[in-house]
C-alpha positions as CSV (number, residue, x, y, z in Angstrom):
1,M,22.9,-124.3,-115.0
2,K,21.5,-124.5,-118.6
3,L,23.1,-126.6,-121.2
4,F,21.0,-126.8,-124.3
5,K,18.3,-125.1,-126.2
6,N,15.4,-126.9,-127.9
7,I,14.5,-125.4,-131.2
8,Y,11.1,-126.9,-131.3
9,M,10.2,-125.5,-127.9
10,W,11.3,-122.1,-129.0
11,L,9.2,-122.2,-132.0
12,T,6.3,-123.2,-129.9
13,V,6.6,-120.2,-127.6
14,A,7.2,-117.9,-130.5
15,C,4.0,-119.1,-132.1
16,A,2.1,-118.7,-128.8
17,A,3.4,-115.1,-128.6
18,V,2.2,-114.3,-132.1
19,V,-1.2,-115.7,-131.3
20,G,-1.4,-113.5,-128.3
21,L,-3.7,-115.6,-126.3
22,A,-5.2,-114.4,-122.9
23,N,-5.0,-116.5,-119.9
24,T,-8.8,-116.8,-119.4
25,S,-10.5,-116.5,-122.9
26,C,-10.0,-115.6,-126.5
27,S,-10.6,-112.1,-127.2
28,D,-13.4,-110.9,-129.6
29,D,-11.4,-107.6,-130.1
30,M,-8.5,-109.2,-131.7
31,P,-7.8,-108.1,-135.3
32,A,-8.7,-110.9,-137.8
33,E,-5.2,-111.3,-139.0
34,S,-4.1,-112.3,-135.4
35,Y,-6.5,-115.2,-135.2
36,Y,-4.9,-118.7,-135.1
37,T,-6.8,-121.0,-137.6
38,F,-7.4,-124.5,-136.4
39,T,-8.2,-127.3,-138.8
40,G,-9.3,-129.6,-136.0
41,E,-11.6,-129.8,-133.1
42,M,-10.8,-127.9,-129.9
43,M,-11.5,-129.3,-126.5
44,S,-14.5,-127.1,-125.9
45,D,-15.9,-128.3,-129.3
46,Y,-15.3,-131.8,-128.3
47,L,-17.3,-131.4,-125.1
48,K,-20.1,-129.7,-126.8
49,N,-20.3,-131.8,-129.9
50,H,-20.2,-135.3,-128.3
51,Q,-23.5,-136.3,-126.7
52,D,-21.7,-138.6,-124.3
53,F,-20.4,-135.4,-122.5
54,S,-23.2,-133.0,-122.8
55,L,-23.9,-133.0,-119.0
56,F,-20.3,-132.4,-118.1
57,A,-20.3,-129.5,-120.7
58,Q,-23.2,-128.0,-118.8
59,I,-21.2,-128.2,-115.5
60,V,-18.3,-126.5,-117.2
61,D,-20.5,-123.7,-118.6
62,R,-22.2,-123.3,-115.3
63,A,-18.8,-122.9,-113.5
64,A,-18.3,-119.5,-115.2
65,Q,-21.0,-118.0,-112.9
66,S,-19.1,-119.0,-109.7
67,Q,-17.3,-116.7,-107.6
68,R,-14.1,-117.3,-109.5
69,G,-15.9,-116.0,-112.5
70,V,-13.5,-117.7,-115.1
71,N,-15.0,-119.2,-118.2
72,L,-13.3,-122.5,-118.4
73,M,-15.0,-123.4,-121.6
74,D,-13.6,-120.2,-123.3
75,L,-10.2,-121.3,-121.9
76,V,-10.2,-124.7,-123.5
77,S,-11.3,-123.3,-126.8
78,C,-8.0,-121.5,-127.2
79,Y,-4.6,-122.7,-128.1
80,G,-2.6,-124.4,-125.3
81,Q,-2.2,-127.8,-123.9
82,Y,-4.9,-129.5,-121.7
83,T,-5.9,-132.9,-120.4
84,C,-9.5,-133.4,-119.6
85,F,-10.7,-136.4,-117.6
86,A,-14.2,-136.1,-118.8
87,P,-17.0,-138.0,-117.1
88,T,-19.7,-139.3,-119.3
89,N,-23.3,-138.5,-119.0
90,E,-23.9,-141.8,-117.2
91,A,-21.3,-140.8,-114.7
92,V,-22.8,-137.4,-114.1
93,E,-26.2,-138.8,-113.8
94,A,-25.0,-141.2,-111.0
95,Y,-23.3,-138.2,-109.3
96,L,-26.6,-136.2,-109.5
97,Q,-28.6,-139.1,-108.0
98,K,-26.1,-139.7,-105.2
99,N,-26.1,-136.1,-104.1
100,G,-29.8,-135.4,-104.5
101,Y,-29.7,-133.0,-107.5
102,A,-32.6,-133.1,-110.0
103,N,-30.2,-131.9,-112.8
104,V,-27.1,-130.0,-113.4
105,S,-28.9,-126.7,-113.0
106,A,-29.5,-127.6,-109.3
107,I,-25.8,-127.9,-108.5
108,P,-24.6,-124.6,-106.9
109,Y,-22.3,-122.4,-109.2
110,D,-19.3,-122.8,-106.9
111,K,-19.6,-126.6,-106.8
112,C,-19.8,-126.7,-110.5
113,D,-16.6,-124.7,-110.6
114,T,-14.9,-127.3,-108.2
115,I,-16.1,-130.2,-110.3
116,A,-15.0,-128.6,-113.5
117,R,-11.4,-127.6,-112.3
118,T,-10.9,-131.0,-110.7
119,H,-11.2,-132.7,-114.2
120,F,-8.7,-130.3,-116.2
121,I,-5.0,-130.3,-116.2
122,S,-3.5,-127.3,-117.8
123,G,-0.1,-127.2,-119.6
124,V,0.4,-130.8,-120.3
125,V,-1.1,-133.6,-122.6
126,L,-1.3,-137.0,-120.7
127,N,-1.6,-140.2,-122.7
128,T,-2.7,-143.3,-120.8
129,T,1.0,-144.6,-121.2
130,D,2.1,-141.6,-119.3
131,L,-0.1,-142.8,-116.2
132,I,1.4,-146.3,-116.0
133,G,3.5,-147.0,-112.9
134,I,2.8,-143.8,-111.0
135,T,0.6,-143.0,-108.0
136,S,-0.3,-139.4,-108.6
137,L,0.1,-136.8,-111.3
138,S,3.0,-134.5,-111.0
139,Q,1.1,-131.5,-112.2
140,V,-1.8,-130.1,-110.2
141,N,-5.2,-129.8,-111.7
142,M,-6.9,-126.6,-112.1
143,N,-8.3,-126.9,-108.7
144,D,-4.6,-126.8,-107.5
145,R,-4.8,-130.4,-106.4
146,Y,-2.8,-133.5,-107.4
147,L,-4.9,-136.4,-108.8
148,S,-4.0,-139.8,-107.7
149,V,-3.5,-142.6,-110.1
150,E,-3.8,-146.5,-109.5
151,E,-4.3,-149.5,-111.8
152,S,-7.8,-150.7,-112.1
153,Y,-9.1,-154.0,-113.6
154,I,-12.3,-154.1,-115.5
155,L,-14.2,-156.6,-117.6
156,D,-14.8,-156.1,-121.3
157,E,-18.2,-155.7,-122.8
158,K,-18.7,-159.5,-123.1
159,G,-17.7,-159.8,-119.4
160,D,-15.0,-162.5,-120.1
161,T,-11.7,-160.5,-120.6
162,I,-10.0,-158.5,-117.8
163,N,-8.4,-155.2,-119.0
164,T,-6.1,-152.9,-117.1
165,T,-6.9,-149.3,-117.0
166,Q,-6.2,-146.3,-114.7
167,R,-8.4,-145.1,-111.8
168,M,-8.2,-141.5,-111.0
169,N,-8.5,-140.1,-107.5
170,R,-10.0,-143.5,-106.5
171,S,-13.1,-142.4,-108.3
172,G,-13.3,-142.8,-112.0
173,D,-11.8,-145.5,-114.3
174,I,-10.6,-144.4,-117.8
175,I,-12.7,-146.0,-120.4
176,L,-10.3,-147.8,-122.6
177,A,-12.5,-147.8,-125.7
178,L,-12.8,-144.0,-125.7
179,A,-9.2,-143.3,-124.3
180,N,-6.6,-141.0,-125.8
181,D,-9.0,-138.9,-127.9
182,S,-6.9,-136.1,-129.3
183,V,-8.1,-132.7,-129.9
184,E,-6.2,-129.7,-131.4
185,N,-5.2,-128.3,-127.9
186,G,-4.9,-131.4,-125.9
187,I,-6.4,-134.8,-125.1
188,V,-9.5,-136.1,-123.6
189,Q,-9.6,-139.1,-121.3
190,P,-13.2,-140.3,-120.7
191,I,-14.0,-141.6,-117.3
192,N,-16.9,-143.5,-115.8
193,A,-17.4,-141.4,-112.6
194,V,-17.2,-137.8,-111.4
195,L,-13.9,-137.5,-109.6
196,S,-14.0,-136.8,-105.9
197,S,-12.1,-134.0,-104.3
198,S,-12.2,-133.7,-100.5
199,N,-12.4,-130.2,-99.1
200,Q,-11.6,-131.4,-95.6
201,T,-8.4,-130.6,-93.8
202,L,-5.9,-133.5,-93.3
203,I,-6.7,-134.1,-89.7
204,D,-10.5,-134.2,-90.4
205,L,-9.9,-136.6,-93.3
206,M,-7.9,-138.9,-91.1
207,Q,-10.7,-139.1,-88.5
208,E,-12.8,-140.9,-91.1
209,N,-10.5,-143.8,-91.2
210,P,-10.9,-146.3,-88.3
211,N,-7.6,-147.9,-89.0
212,V,-5.6,-144.9,-87.8
213,R,-7.9,-144.0,-85.0
214,L,-5.2,-144.0,-82.3
215,F,-2.6,-142.1,-84.2
216,T,-5.3,-139.6,-85.1
217,E,-6.3,-139.2,-81.4
218,A,-2.7,-138.6,-80.5
219,M,-2.3,-135.9,-83.1
220,E,-5.4,-134.1,-81.6
221,A,-4.3,-134.7,-77.9
222,T,-0.8,-133.2,-78.8
223,G,-2.2,-130.1,-80.6
224,I,-0.7,-131.1,-83.9
225,G,-4.2,-131.7,-85.2
226,E,-5.2,-128.2,-84.2
227,I,-2.3,-126.8,-86.1
228,I,-3.2,-128.6,-89.3
229,R,-6.8,-127.8,-89.1
230,N,-6.1,-124.0,-88.8
231,K,-3.5,-123.7,-91.6
232,I,-4.7,-123.8,-95.2
233,K,-3.6,-120.6,-96.9
234,D,-1.9,-117.4,-95.7
235,P,-4.4,-114.6,-96.1
236,V,-1.8,-111.9,-95.8
237,W,0.0,-113.1,-99.0
238,E,-3.1,-112.8,-101.0
239,T,-2.8,-109.0,-100.5
240,E,1.0,-108.8,-100.4
241,K,1.6,-110.4,-103.6
242,L,-0.1,-107.5,-105.5
243,K,3.0,-105.4,-104.7
244,Y,5.2,-107.6,-106.8
245,E,5.4,-108.5,-110.5
246,D,6.7,-111.3,-112.6
247,R,10.2,-110.4,-113.8
248,S,13.2,-111.3,-115.9
249,V,16.4,-112.0,-113.9
250,Y,19.9,-112.2,-115.5
251,S,21.1,-115.5,-114.2
252,G,23.9,-117.8,-115.5
253,G,24.7,-115.6,-118.5
254,Q,21.1,-115.5,-119.7
255,W,17.7,-114.1,-118.9
256,D,15.3,-116.2,-116.8
257,Y,11.6,-115.3,-116.6
258,C,10.5,-115.8,-113.1
259,H,7.0,-115.9,-111.6
260,V,5.9,-114.5,-108.2
261,P,4.1,-117.4,-106.4
262,E,0.4,-117.0,-106.8
263,H,-0.6,-118.3,-103.3
264,K,1.1,-119.1,-100.1
265,K,-0.6,-122.3,-99.1
266,Y,0.3,-124.6,-96.1
267,G,0.6,-128.4,-96.4
268,F,1.2,-131.4,-94.2
269,T,2.0,-135.1,-94.4
270,A,1.3,-137.6,-91.7
271,F,2.9,-141.1,-91.6
272,A,0.3,-142.7,-89.6
273,C,0.9,-146.1,-87.9
274,P,-2.3,-148.1,-87.9
275,D,-3.9,-149.3,-84.7
276,K,-3.1,-153.0,-85.5
277,V,0.7,-152.3,-86.0
278,L,0.9,-150.1,-82.8
279,A,-0.7,-153.0,-80.8
280,S,1.3,-155.8,-82.3
281,K,4.7,-154.1,-82.5
282,Y,4.7,-151.7,-79.5
283,N,1.9,-152.9,-77.3
284,I,0.1,-149.5,-77.8
285,T,-3.6,-149.9,-77.4
286,D,-4.8,-146.6,-76.0
287,L,-3.5,-143.1,-75.5
288,Q,-1.9,-143.8,-72.1
289,S,0.2,-146.7,-73.5
290,F,1.1,-144.5,-76.5
291,Y,2.4,-141.8,-74.1
292,D,4.3,-144.3,-72.0
293,Y,6.0,-145.7,-75.1
294,A,7.0,-142.2,-76.1
295,K,8.4,-141.5,-72.7
296,S,10.6,-144.6,-72.8
297,I,12.4,-143.0,-75.8
298,Y,12.5,-139.3,-74.9
299,G,12.2,-139.4,-71.0
300,G,9.7,-137.2,-69.1
301,A,7.5,-137.3,-66.3
302,D,4.8,-140.0,-65.5
303,L,1.5,-138.6,-66.7
304,N,-2.2,-139.6,-66.6
305,V,-3.3,-138.6,-70.0
306,N,-6.9,-139.2,-69.2
307,D,-6.8,-136.4,-66.5
308,P,-8.2,-133.2,-68.1
309,A,-5.8,-131.2,-65.9
310,N,-3.0,-132.7,-68.1
311,A,-4.3,-131.8,-71.4
312,D,-2.0,-128.7,-71.8
313,K,1.0,-130.8,-70.7
314,L,0.5,-133.1,-73.7
315,K,0.7,-130.1,-76.0
316,E,4.0,-128.8,-74.7
317,K,6.9,-129.0,-77.3
318,N,8.9,-131.2,-75.0
319,S,6.0,-133.6,-74.1
320,P,7.2,-137.1,-75.3
321,L,4.1,-137.9,-77.0
322,R,4.1,-134.7,-78.9
323,R,7.7,-135.3,-79.9
324,L,7.0,-138.8,-81.1
325,V,3.8,-137.9,-83.1
326,G,5.5,-134.8,-84.5
327,Y,8.4,-136.6,-85.7
328,N,6.0,-138.7,-87.9
329,C,4.6,-135.6,-89.5
330,L,6.0,-133.1,-91.9
331,D,4.8,-129.5,-92.4
332,R,4.8,-129.9,-96.2
333,L,2.5,-131.6,-98.7
334,G,3.9,-134.9,-99.7
335,V,2.7,-136.5,-102.9
336,Y,4.2,-140.0,-102.7
337,D,6.3,-140.0,-105.9
338,M,7.3,-136.4,-105.3
339,L,8.6,-136.7,-101.8
340,T,11.8,-137.8,-103.6
341,T,12.8,-137.2,-107.3
342,I,14.5,-139.3,-109.8
343,C,15.7,-136.3,-111.8
344,T,19.5,-136.5,-112.3
345,I,19.9,-139.5,-109.9
346,E,21.8,-142.5,-111.1
347,R,19.4,-145.1,-109.3
348,T,21.6,-148.0,-109.8
349,L,24.2,-146.4,-107.6
350,I,22.3,-144.3,-105.1
351,N,18.7,-144.3,-103.8
352,P,16.9,-141.0,-104.2
353,T,16.8,-139.4,-100.7
354,E,15.7,-136.2,-98.9
355,W,16.2,-135.1,-95.4
356,Y,13.1,-133.1,-94.1
357,S,12.5,-131.2,-91.0
358,T,9.6,-132.6,-89.0
359,M,6.8,-131.2,-86.8
360,D,9.0,-132.2,-83.8
361,S,11.1,-129.0,-83.3
362,L,14.6,-129.1,-84.4
363,T,14.7,-132.6,-85.7
364,T,15.1,-134.1,-89.3
365,V,13.9,-137.4,-90.8
366,K,15.5,-139.3,-93.7
367,L,13.1,-140.3,-96.5
368,E,14.4,-142.7,-99.1
369,R,13.2,-144.3,-102.3
370,L,14.5,-147.9,-102.7
371,T,16.0,-148.2,-106.1
372,V,19.5,-149.8,-105.9
373,S,19.0,-153.6,-106.7
374,R,21.8,-154.8,-104.4
375,W,20.2,-153.3,-101.4
376,I,16.6,-154.6,-102.1
377,G,15.9,-157.5,-99.8
378,K,18.1,-156.4,-96.9
379,G,14.9,-155.4,-95.1
380,P,11.8,-157.5,-94.4
381,N,9.3,-155.2,-96.4
382,D,11.6,-154.0,-99.2
383,V,9.6,-153.0,-102.3
384,R,11.3,-151.4,-105.4
385,N,10.6,-147.8,-105.8
386,D,8.7,-147.5,-102.5
387,L,9.5,-145.0,-99.7
388,Y,11.2,-145.7,-96.3
389,L,11.6,-143.5,-93.3
390,N,15.0,-143.6,-91.5
391,R,16.5,-146.5,-93.5
392,G,20.2,-147.2,-92.7
393,D,22.9,-146.2,-95.1
394,M,23.5,-149.6,-96.7
395,S,26.7,-148.4,-98.4
396,R,28.2,-148.0,-94.9
397,N,26.9,-151.5,-93.8
398,D,24.0,-150.1,-91.8
399,Y,21.2,-152.5,-92.4
400,T,18.5,-150.8,-90.4
401,P,15.4,-151.5,-92.5
402,G,13.5,-148.3,-91.8
403,V,9.7,-147.8,-91.8
404,H,7.9,-148.7,-94.8
405,V,5.6,-146.1,-96.2
406,E,2.4,-147.6,-97.9
407,R,1.5,-146.0,-101.2
408,N,-2.2,-146.6,-100.8
409,L,-4.6,-146.9,-97.8
410,E,-6.1,-150.1,-96.9
411,G,-10.0,-150.0,-97.4
412,G,-9.9,-147.4,-100.2
413,Y,-10.1,-144.3,-97.9
414,E,-9.3,-141.1,-99.5
415,Q,-5.9,-139.7,-98.5
416,N,-5.7,-136.4,-100.2
417,A,-7.0,-133.6,-98.1
418,I,-7.2,-129.9,-99.0
419,N,-4.0,-129.2,-97.1
420,G,-2.2,-132.5,-97.1
421,Y,-1.7,-136.2,-97.4
422,Y,-1.4,-139.1,-95.1
423,Y,0.0,-142.7,-95.5
424,T,0.1,-145.7,-93.3
425,T,3.4,-147.3,-92.2
426,D,4.6,-150.5,-90.8
427,G,6.0,-148.8,-87.6
428,L,6.9,-145.6,-86.0
429,V,10.1,-143.6,-86.4
430,D,11.6,-141.7,-83.5
431,Y,14.5,-139.3,-82.9
432,G,15.9,-141.2,-80.0
433,A,19.5,-142.0,-79.2
434,Q,19.8,-145.1,-81.5
435,T,18.4,-143.1,-84.4
436,K,20.9,-140.4,-83.9
437,E,23.9,-142.8,-83.6
438,T,23.0,-144.9,-86.7
439,I,20.6,-143.1,-89.2
440,F,22.7,-139.8,-89.1
441,N,26.2,-141.4,-89.2
442,T,26.3,-140.8,-92.9
443,R,26.8,-138.0,-95.4
444,M,23.7,-136.1,-95.6
445,R,23.1,-134.6,-98.9
446,M,20.2,-132.0,-98.7
447,D,18.8,-130.4,-101.9
448,M,18.0,-126.7,-101.2
449,Y,14.4,-127.4,-102.4
450,S,14.0,-129.5,-99.1
451,F,14.9,-126.6,-97.0
452,F,11.7,-124.6,-97.7
453,P,8.2,-126.3,-97.2
454,E,6.7,-123.6,-99.4
455,M,8.1,-125.4,-102.4
456,A,6.0,-128.5,-102.0
457,N,3.0,-126.7,-100.5
458,N,2.6,-124.3,-103.6
459,S,3.7,-126.8,-106.5
460,V,6.8,-124.8,-107.2
461,R,8.6,-127.9,-108.3
462,D,6.0,-129.7,-110.4
463,G,7.7,-132.6,-111.8
464,R,8.3,-131.3,-115.2
465,T,11.8,-132.5,-116.0
466,T,11.9,-132.0,-119.7
467,N,10.2,-130.1,-122.5
468,S,9.8,-126.9,-120.3
469,I,11.0,-123.6,-121.7
470,N,13.0,-121.9,-118.9
471,D,15.4,-119.5,-120.3
472,S,16.3,-117.1,-123.1
473,N,18.7,-114.3,-124.1
474,D,15.4,-112.3,-124.6
475,P,14.0,-111.3,-121.2
476,D,10.4,-111.1,-122.7
477,I,10.0,-114.4,-124.5
478,T,9.8,-117.0,-121.7
479,K,6.7,-116.0,-119.9
480,T,5.6,-119.6,-119.8
481,S,8.5,-120.5,-117.6
482,P,8.1,-122.4,-114.4
483,N,10.8,-120.3,-112.6
484,Y,9.9,-118.4,-109.6
485,W,11.4,-115.5,-107.5
486,F,10.5,-115.0,-103.9
487,P,9.9,-111.5,-102.5
488,K,10.6,-110.7,-98.9
489,G,8.4,-112.5,-96.4
490,Y,7.2,-115.3,-98.7
491,L,9.7,-117.9,-97.5
492,D,9.5,-118.4,-93.7
493,N,12.9,-118.1,-91.9
494,V,14.6,-116.5,-94.9
495,T,15.8,-112.9,-95.0
496,V,17.2,-111.3,-98.3
497,N,18.6,-107.8,-98.4
498,D,16.8,-105.3,-100.6
499,D,19.3,-105.6,-103.4
500,G,19.1,-109.6,-103.6
501,I,16.8,-111.5,-105.8
502,F,16.2,-115.0,-104.7
503,L,15.1,-117.3,-107.4
504,F,14.3,-120.9,-108.2
505,Q,15.1,-122.5,-111.5
506,S,12.7,-125.4,-112.1
507,Q,13.8,-129.1,-112.9
508,H,15.6,-129.9,-116.1
509,N,17.6,-133.1,-116.4
510,T,20.0,-131.3,-118.6
511,Y,21.0,-128.8,-116.0
512,W,24.3,-129.1,-113.9
513,S,22.1,-129.2,-110.9
514,Y,21.5,-131.9,-108.4
515,E,18.0,-133.1,-108.7
516,G,17.8,-130.8,-111.8
517,D,16.8,-127.6,-110.0
518,E,18.7,-124.9,-108.2
519,F,18.3,-121.6,-106.3
520,N,20.2,-118.6,-107.4
521,L,20.9,-115.3,-105.5
522,A,21.1,-112.6,-108.0
523,S,21.1,-108.8,-108.0
524,D,20.5,-105.8,-110.2
525,V,23.0,-103.7,-108.3
526,N,25.9,-106.2,-107.7
527,S,25.1,-106.9,-104.0
528,Y,23.2,-109.7,-102.2
529,D,23.0,-111.0,-98.7
530,I,20.7,-114.0,-97.6
531,T,20.3,-115.7,-94.2
532,F,18.3,-119.0,-93.8
533,N,18.0,-121.8,-91.4
534,L,20.3,-124.8,-91.5
535,P,18.5,-128.2,-90.9
536,S,19.0,-129.6,-87.6
537,V,21.2,-132.6,-87.0
538,P,22.3,-134.6,-83.8
539,T,25.1,-132.7,-81.8
540,G,28.6,-133.3,-83.1
541,T,31.3,-132.0,-85.4
542,Y,30.5,-131.7,-89.1
543,Q,31.9,-130.5,-92.5
544,I,29.3,-128.2,-94.0
545,R,29.7,-128.4,-97.8
546,L,28.0,-126.5,-100.6
547,G,27.4,-128.2,-103.9
548,F,27.3,-125.9,-107.0
549,T,28.7,-125.5,-110.5
550,A,31.7,-123.2,-111.0
551,M,31.2,-120.9,-113.9
552,G,32.6,-117.7,-115.2
553,T,29.2,-116.0,-114.3
554,R,29.6,-116.8,-110.6
555,G,30.8,-114.4,-107.9
556,I,32.8,-114.3,-104.6
557,C,31.0,-114.8,-101.2
558,Q,31.6,-115.0,-97.6
559,F,29.9,-117.7,-95.6
560,Y,28.7,-117.1,-92.1
561,L,27.5,-119.7,-89.4
562,D,25.4,-118.1,-86.7
563,G,26.7,-114.7,-87.6
564,V,30.4,-115.8,-87.5
565,P,32.4,-115.7,-90.7
566,Q,33.8,-119.0,-91.7
567,G,37.3,-119.0,-93.3
568,I,38.2,-116.7,-96.3
569,P,35.7,-115.7,-99.0
570,F,35.1,-118.6,-101.5
571,D,35.4,-117.9,-105.1
572,M,32.6,-119.8,-107.2
573,R,34.1,-118.7,-110.5
574,S,35.7,-121.2,-113.0
575,D,38.8,-119.0,-113.7
576,N,42.1,-120.9,-113.1
577,F,39.8,-123.6,-111.3
578,I,42.2,-126.5,-111.8
579,E,45.2,-124.5,-110.4
580,R,43.2,-123.3,-107.4
581,T,41.4,-126.6,-106.4
582,G,43.5,-129.4,-107.8
583,W,40.5,-130.6,-109.8
584,F,40.8,-133.5,-112.2
585,A,38.3,-135.9,-113.9
586,L,37.7,-138.7,-111.5
587,N,37.8,-141.2,-114.4
588,S,41.3,-140.1,-115.5
589,K,43.2,-141.7,-112.7
590,T,43.2,-145.2,-110.8
591,G,44.8,-146.8,-107.8
592,D,47.3,-144.8,-105.6
593,E,47.4,-142.0,-108.1
594,L,43.7,-141.6,-107.8
595,E,43.7,-141.6,-104.0
596,A,46.6,-139.1,-103.8
597,A,44.8,-136.7,-106.1
598,K,41.6,-136.9,-104.3
599,K,43.4,-136.2,-101.0
600,N,45.1,-133.2,-102.5
601,M,41.7,-131.8,-103.5
602,H,40.2,-132.5,-100.1
603,N,43.0,-130.8,-98.3
604,L,42.2,-127.7,-100.3
605,G,38.7,-127.9,-99.3
606,W,37.1,-129.3,-102.5
607,Y,35.3,-132.5,-103.5
608,H,34.3,-133.7,-106.8
609,G,30.6,-133.7,-107.7
610,P,28.9,-136.9,-106.9
611,K,29.6,-140.0,-109.0
612,G,25.8,-141.0,-108.7
613,V,24.5,-137.7,-110.3
614,F,24.3,-136.8,-113.8
615,S,23.0,-134.4,-116.4
616,A,21.4,-135.7,-119.6
617,V,23.1,-134.7,-122.8
618,G,20.4,-133.5,-125.1
619,E,17.0,-132.0,-124.5
620,G,13.6,-133.8,-124.1
621,V,14.9,-137.0,-122.7
622,K,12.8,-138.6,-120.0
623,D,14.9,-139.5,-116.9
624,E,14.2,-143.2,-117.0
625,N,15.4,-143.4,-120.5
626,V,18.6,-141.3,-120.4
627,T,21.4,-143.1,-122.1
628,N,23.9,-140.3,-122.7
629,K,24.9,-138.9,-119.3
630,A,27.5,-136.5,-118.1
631,Y,28.5,-137.4,-114.5
632,F,29.1,-134.7,-112.1
633,C,32.4,-136.3,-110.9
634,N,34.0,-135.7,-114.4
635,N,32.3,-132.6,-115.6
636,S,34.6,-129.8,-116.7
637,G,32.3,-127.8,-118.9
638,G,31.2,-126.1,-115.8
639,Y,32.9,-127.7,-112.8
640,T,30.2,-129.5,-110.6
641,V,31.9,-129.6,-107.3
642,R,31.4,-129.5,-103.5
643,Y,33.2,-126.9,-101.3
644,V,33.9,-127.2,-97.6
645,L,32.3,-123.9,-96.1
646,A,33.2,-124.8,-92.6
647,T,34.1,-127.5,-90.2
648,A,32.0,-126.8,-87.0
649,T,30.4,-128.2,-83.9
650,L,26.5,-128.2,-84.3
651,D,24.2,-128.3,-81.4
652,E,20.9,-130.1,-81.9
653,N,19.2,-127.8,-79.4
654,I,20.1,-124.6,-81.3
655,Q,18.6,-123.3,-84.7
656,H,21.7,-122.7,-86.6
657,K,21.6,-120.1,-89.3
658,V,23.5,-119.6,-92.5
659,R,24.4,-116.4,-94.0
660,I,25.9,-115.8,-97.5
661,K,27.0,-112.3,-98.4
662,S,28.4,-111.1,-101.7
663,I,32.1,-109.9,-101.8
664,W,32.4,-109.5,-105.5
665,A,29.2,-109.6,-107.7
666,V,30.1,-107.3,-110.8
667,G,28.1,-107.8,-113.9
668,H,25.1,-109.9,-112.3
669,A,27.7,-112.4,-110.8
670,L,25.6,-114.7,-108.7
671,V,25.6,-117.3,-106.0
672,M,24.4,-120.8,-107.0
673,L,22.8,-122.6,-104.1
674,D,22.3,-126.2,-105.3
675,Y,22.6,-128.5,-102.3
676,F,24.3,-128.8,-98.9
677,E,26.1,-131.8,-97.4
678,L,26.4,-132.2,-93.6
679,V,29.0,-134.7,-93.0
680,P,29.8,-136.0,-89.5
681,K,33.5,-136.5,-88.4
682,S,32.9,-140.2,-88.3
683,V,32.6,-140.1,-92.1
684,Y,34.8,-137.3,-93.4
685,G,37.5,-138.1,-90.9
686,V,38.1,-141.7,-91.8
687,E,41.5,-142.4,-93.1
688,G,43.1,-146.0,-93.1
689,E,40.6,-147.4,-90.7
690,G,36.8,-147.9,-90.8
691,K,34.5,-147.2,-93.8
692,A,35.7,-144.3,-95.9
693,E,33.3,-141.9,-97.6
694,D,32.6,-143.0,-101.1
695,D,32.3,-141.0,-104.3
696,N,28.6,-141.5,-104.8
């Protein structure tokens, strides 16, 4: 849901439209009156004119002769926004010597292209202050990879003062004396080394780290390593995408320009328990003891893992070792600070949390960032803003500390592979009986973004929460938008009828959307029908709730679970909303009156939006500095609510499916799919005894 327009941003887009720039180079055929006249130095001029970067400029020029055939130097000579981490001549000379090249001309064209693209970020200007306190950039570089960021301490020229700078990709430090050098179309951050960029798959990269030798061996033995090694990019989509075009979709009372995803890449994340932790905490010292430990959790037959005749048994989906290792791996690319998001989250009330499907079939893991001060220190390894797997719900007095995920690898090993990341942990997580009884005894709020691995694997949500132009009343003006629509076959386990348009609106902290983004199901012909997988949870009775914003532009839909219609069609419109739902602003009542009014809403199948989620009032405000907040529990401009779609028994051994079909969709009325909540009866059914569900 869009709230505000930013005039400056519109002027910027209008200016870009007038200039009429191409994506790859400035056209020599443009009429003279169409040229944009710059008074300052462009990034291309900077690289060519400054002797310190003449060798890197040669690499960029040489990249134009690669198989990609795009002239990056022409690109950064045009209007736009770029950040260049430019290695100095000294850095390039060190690279040449290390790799046995006599000069830049000896570097193969394709290698030059990879080097050049690794050092450019398009669409954003990054000052050194923007790099403080993060572990990776939230935008990919022009090689479609995320650059890691960490603090680095260096001596000044006299050698007597220690200065703090940022090290990019564990390779090159930003040179403070030359940092933040602005050009007309961006900023240059000089660095003292050529940035590394591994082209290995995740499993091959992990094999270089002796600290995780046993976990990596278990990945290989169970077939998970083979899956990772063989999945980088879907070649079918590279041809299939040519059938589709970017388009404008009428959504929420305005036009949204939506891109077709350029690639369908695969990604993985491994949470690898180091050998020393496996030995000290679980007495696991070899593959046999690893299997035996897994069997103690999942059951199964005794097995000699060293017998070649049993190799295939280890790879079976129900093999205890495969289940255990798979539960510690995700089939999505996980950049540390992007595995959760801070967008719209009131971090003094709730920890940013996601629930992800794992590579152990039909299982889900909880991934949580620790931000709430009163809960820090409850676990032995609590670190503010760090990530934890399967940490207990502290608000329900479950003090299970969870498994701590380390940001960086011990020993400086590279952790960013061509198709994934890996991190070390202080333990293993499992999907055993204790996990099911404790970790899942809570309200599970699941953003729709987390349902589809393709989102993370293809940088669909790239971390831009502000200053991005997403919408307009003019369907042709917003072609720089980060919105996407997904043709048939792009998202696995999703089917949409021919009339439906499934689109993703990227993050804005001013949207009435949990985590700042949302999926919408729209149509040009007033009809839509979608089916997708519901995340798996332990067997039990649950309320299935949909979080969305009720507005006049919504429609009426029927919800199905496993093909069976649930209840009556639900009306997502804001017409007569208070009369239909019993809604009231949560801050308008207190005491017994408050509890009675909430109970009335709940009996009608409605819940307020979360108290711990907000939209920012005003454009262009960074999440960490938002002071004027519109909390979802009190929002009546567009009612941010949760609706109980069904109360049903879910079976952990079955892949349950959700279907949503239009009943009334006249005039582009659409379905907003923001987030789901799966709430066990032990939580929603508490009245008078036990720990009742909170409003957060």
